[in-house]
C-alpha positions in Angstrom: 20.6 -20.0 -14.0 24.1 -20.5 -11.8 25.1 -17.1 -12.7 22.0 -15.3 -10.7 22.1 -18.2 -8.0 25.8 -17.0 -7.8 24.7 -13.7 -7.7 22.4 -14.1 -5.0 24.5 -16.1 -2.9 26.9 -12.6 -3.0 24.0 -10.3 -2.3 23.1 -13.2 0.8 26.3 -12.9 2.1 26.4 -9.1 2.1 22.7 -9.0 3.7 24.0 -11.7 6.4 26.1 -9.1 8.1 22.7 -7.6 8.7 21.3 -8.6 12.7 18.3 -10.1 12.3 15.6 -9.8 15.6 13.3 -11.9 16.7 11.4 -12.4 20.0 12.0 -16.2 21.0 12.8 -19.8 19.1 10.7 -22.2 19.2 11.5 -25.1 17.6 13.6 -24.3 14.9 11.2 -21.2 13.9 11.7 -17.7 14.5 8.9 -15.1 16.3 8.2 -11.9 16.9 5.5 -10.7 19.0 3.2 -8.9 17.4 0.3 -8.3 20.1 -0.5 -9.8 23.7 -1.3 -13.1 22.2 -0.2 -13.4 19.0 3.2 -13.8 17.2 4.6 -13.5 13.7 7.1 -15.8 11.7 10.2 -14.0 11.1 13.9 -14.5 9.5 16.9 -15.4 11.6 20.0 -15.6 9.8 18.5 -17.0 6.2 18.1 -20.8 8.2 14.8 -22.2 7.3 15.7 -25.4 5.2 14.2 -28.5 4.0 10.4 -28.4 5.2 9.2 -26.3 7.7 5.8 -26.7 9.3 4.6 -23.9 10.9 2.2 -24.3 14.1 -0.8 -22.8 14.5 0.4 -21.8 18.2 3.2 -21.6 19.9 4.3 -21.6 23.8 6.3 -19.3 25.4 7.1 -18.1 29.0 3.8 -19.8 29.6 2.0 -17.7 27.5 0.2 -19.4 24.4 0.4 -17.3 21.6 -1.3 -17.7 18.2 0.2 -18.1 14.9 -1.2 -15.2 12.6 1.4 -13.7 9.7 4.4 -14.6 8.1 6.2 -11.6 8.3 8.1 -9.6 6.3 11.6 -11.1 4.7 10.6 -14.2 7.0 11.5 -16.8 4.7 13.9 -14.4 2.1 17.0 -15.9 0.4 16.2 -19.3 2.0 17.7 -21.1 -0.6 17.6 -24.7 0.4 13.7 -24.4 1.4 11.6 -27.1 -0.1 8.4 -26.7 1.6 6.1 -24.5 3.3 2.8 -25.5 5.7 1.2 -23.0 6.7 -1.5 -23.1 9.5 -5.5 -21.9 9.3 -4.2 -19.7 12.0 -2.2 -17.5 9.4 -4.2 -14.6 7.7 -1.5 -12.8 5.9 2.2 -13.3 4.2 4.2 -10.0 4.3 6.7 -8.7 1.8 9.4 -10.3 0.5 8.2 -12.8 2.8 9.6 -16.1 0.5 12.0 -14.1 -2.1 14.5 -15.8 -4.1 13.7 -19.6 -2.2 14.9 -21.3 -5.2 14.0 -24.6 -4.0 10.2 -23.9 -3.1 8.7 -26.0 -5.5 5.2 -26.0 -4.4 3.3 -24.1 -1.7 -0.7 -24.3 -0.1 -2.3 -21.2 0.5 -4.8 -21.6 3.2 -9.0 -20.3 3.4 -7.4 -18.4 6.2 -4.9 -16.2 4.0 -6.4 -13.0 2.7 -3.2 -11.0 1.9 -0.8 -12.0 0.4 2.6 -9.3 0.2 4.6 -6.8 -2.3 7.3 -9.0 -3.7 6.0 -12.3 -1.5 7.6 -14.8 -4.2 9.6 -12.6 -6.5 12.3 -15.2 -7.5 11.4 -18.3 -6.4 12.2 -19.7 -9.8 11.7 -23.1 -8.9 7.5 -22.8 -7.4 5.7 -24.8 -10.1 2.5 -25.0 -8.2 0.9 -22.6 -5.7 -2.9 -22.5 -5.2 -4.6 -19.3 -4.3 -8.2 -19.4 -2.1 -10.6 -17.2 -2.8 -9.9 -16.1 0.4 -7.1 -13.9 -0.8 -8.6 -10.3 -1.0 -4.9 -8.2 -2.0 -2.4 -9.2 -4.3 1.1 -7.4 -3.3 2.4 -5.5 -6.5 5.1 -8.0 -8.6 4.2 -11.0 -5.7 5.2 -13.4 -8.5 7.5 -11.7 -10.8 10.2 -14.2 -12.1 8.7 -17.0 -11.3 9.0 -18.9 -14.3 
């Protein structure tokens, strides 16, 4: 287990040189504007830790945006992430969204989610509990691979 964590830490350091783009930050969560009034949560240098509570809406430059998705790789390599609260406004979880979040132990997916992307939770070795509601109609390739 320590060897795997070390390997992924090295991988993280190599990947950290790649800049992550975002449109704005609100209360420590980074967003990309998806359309006129919607945003998706995005990654910013793998810095999410502890408990993250995603709001159902955020305001930026006087415009209120609905948070509708967790983008591709949004929480990827966030080793210190322990819990995530997803609001009912979110309808999709992107590819690699929680890849190698070793500290994530459980997640409750709200009834609003309809799709979970490819490799969304791959390598989440600490994940011991997950509730998938009937609203989920699509689960991507290897979404839970390497989750022991």
